[in-house]
N, C-alpha and C positions, 0 to 999 in steps of 0.2 A: 504494500500500500504506500502510495506516495505521501510525503510529508508536506502538508499545506504550508507550514511556516518556511520550510526550505525553498519551496517553489516561489513563495512570496518574496523571500530575500533575493533569490536569483532574478526575479522579474524587476525588482527595484534596482538591483545592481546594474542590469543591462540598460535600464532607463537613465543611468547616470546619477541616481540619487545618492547624496552623501549619507553615510551611516545607514545603509540599507537594512542591516540586521536589527538595529535599534528601532527604526521606523516600523519594520514589519512586526516586531514584538508589540510595540505600542498600538498598532492598528489591530492586531489580533486581540489584545486586551479590550480595546474599544468595541470590537465586534462582539465579544463575549458579554459585554455590558449592555448589549442591545443597540449598538451603533450601526448595524447593518451587516451585510454579508462581507466576509473577509475579501472575497474576490473583487467585489465592487469597490471596497475601500482601497485595495492595492491598485486597482485600475486607475483610480483618481490620483493616487500618489505617483504612479508611474507616468501619468500625464504631467507631473511636476506641480500639481496643486499643493499648496503649502499644507503641511501636517496640521497646523493650527486651524486652518479653514475646514479641514476634514473633520477634526474632532470637536471644533467649535470652542476651543479653550487654549489659553496661553498663560503661563505663570510669569509674573513680574513682581519683583520685590517680595517674593514668597506669598503673593496674593494671586487668586485665580481671576482671570478676565475672560469674558465671553468675546469672541472675535469671529469674523466671517467676511465674506466679500464686501468691499466698500470701506474697509478700515485697515489702517496700517497695523501690522502685527507688532506688539511690543518686543523690543530687543534688550538683551542684557546690558548693552552699552549705555542705554538711556538711564539705567539705574545710577550711573555716575552723577546725574543731577540730584537725585535724592540723597546720595551720600554727601554731596556738597551742601545741600540745604541743612542737613543735620549738623554738619560742622559749623555752619554759619550761625545757626540758631539752636544751640544745645539745650535750651530750656523747652522741654516738650510741652509744657503747660502754656507756652506763649500763645496769645490770641491773635495769631497771624492772619493777615488778609492776603490771599494767594490768588494769582491769576495764571491760568494755563492757556497760552495762545496756540491754537491748533491742537485741541485736546485729543482728537482721534478717539481711541477707545476709552479715554479718561484715565489711563494708567498712571500718568504723572500726578494728576490732581488727586486721585483717590489714594495713591501711596502717600502723598504728602499729608492729606487730611487724616489718614490712619495713624501717622506718626505724631501728629499734633491735634489732639482731641478737642482743643479749644479754638482751633482755626476754622475759618470759613473761606470758601473758594469759589471762583468763577471759571468755567471752562468755555472757550469760544472755538467754534469750528464753522467753516463755510459749507461743509458737506452734511446734508441731512442723513445720509447713510451712516456716516461715522458717528453722528450725534445719537442715532438710534442705538448703536452699540454702547455709547457712553452712558446713555440713560439707563440701559439695562444693567450696566456695571455699577452705577451709582446706587441703584435700587438693591442690587445683590449685596452690596457692602453697607447697606442701611445708612446712607449718607445724604438722603434727600433733604434733610433739614440743614445741612451745612454746605452743600454743593449746588450751584446754580449753573445750568447749561444754556448757552445762547447760540443760536444759529446766526452767524455773521462772519463777514470778512474781518480779519483781525485789526483792521484799521478803522472799523466803524462803530464798535460798541465798547463799553466799559468806561467807568469813571476813574479819575486819578485817585491815588492814595494807597496803592498796594505795597505791602512789605516785601513781597516776593513774586517775581514774574518768571514763570517757567515757559520754555518753548523748545520743542524738537521740530524745527521747521524743515521743509523740503530743502535739501542741500546738494543733491546730486546733479552735476551738469547734464543738461538735456541730452546731449549726444552720447552720454555714457549709459543711459538707462537701458537701452535695448541690449547692451552687452552684459548686463547683470544676470545673475542666476535666473533661470526660467521661473522659479517660484515667485521672484520679485517682479521681474519684467512683464510677465504675462498676467499675473493675478492681482498684485497689490495696486491700490489706487495711484495712478500716475501723479495726480495733484499733490499727494503726500510725499512724493519723491523728487519731483522736478524743480530744481532750483534755478532754472534759467541757463543761459549759455555758459556762465562761469560758476554756477551753483550758488551764487550769492544774492540773487534777487530778493529772497525773503528777508535777509538781514538788512538790506538797504531799506526795505519797507518797515521793518520792525524797529530799527534803532531809534528813529525820532519818536515813534509811538511809545516805546518803552520809556524813553526819557520823560515823557509827559505823564505816564501812568504810575511811575514809582513814587512812593513817598520819599522825602529827602534822605532818609537813612536806609532806604530799601536796596535790595539787590535783584539782579536778574541772572538767571542761570540758563545758558543757551547751549544746546547740543550743536556740535559742528562736525563736519566731515574731515577726513584725512587730508592734511595739507592746507587747511583753512585757518590755522591758528595765528597767522600773521595778518591776514586780510580782514577777518571779522573784527578784531579789536580796533583796527583802523576805522572801519565803518561806524563802530560804536563811538569812537572818539569824536568823529565828525558831528555826532548828535549830542555831544557833551557827556557821554558815559565813559567812566574810567574803568579799564580792565584791571582787576586786582590779581587774578590768578587764572591759570588754565590747568584743569585737572585731567589726568590721563585715565583711559579705560584699562581693563585688565590686560589688553594686548599692548599697552604702552603707547597707544595713539592719543594725541591731544583730543579731548572729547567734550569737555565742559568749560565754557567761558564764564567766569564769575566777574560781574561788573555792576556798577551803580552810578547814581548821580553824585552823591557825596558819601560813598560807602565807608563803613568802618574797616580797618585793616583785617586781613584774614591770615 
């Protein structure tokens, strides 16, 4: 009798899937929990549909997030922003006012509000599909009383006075998107990836907006792409924001710019 798992692993391997054995085992477990037939799940993964879209879940900051078509899948690299926030504001009881620009699944906002139980936050996104996932996640984490979600371009809504402005904006140069892994290029929303010709369009738009939104002692934490650690601080400086530090992710890549109007040293 053939081994269904071995056949699944081989099919994923032939499709060019990274970690085919791990994905096959995860999909087998998902099938056993009622997620569908293993053959159908493996076929989707062999077509390079992201595993998180197939299972409908992705972990971020040890929290579970519902994800699917229309929303960017949370990445471990983005956890660098939460780590930076905790270092900036070690008092977990602080009643912070938090803004997440381009909230997507809501992972940054929800992780921050989970760490700061007295904080309140606003998540803004222009995509109704992404906001539908964010609303689902806010409800799942019982944060409806502390999180407000707004459908808007990030230059159009929100009032000044935030202690902390978070953003993981699109930062991949347009010409590079089609060369990304098929899971990303074919399935994830292009608007959440495409940073324009040089990958910096979002930062040009965000910098003056953030400068207006921050309270005088507030900070902004921005995720950046590889090689953008010199250009983004320059764009922020043009808007009157001073970069204090750039934190690296686990791969050693500069990933999180820490800046503010009149920020305290870090």
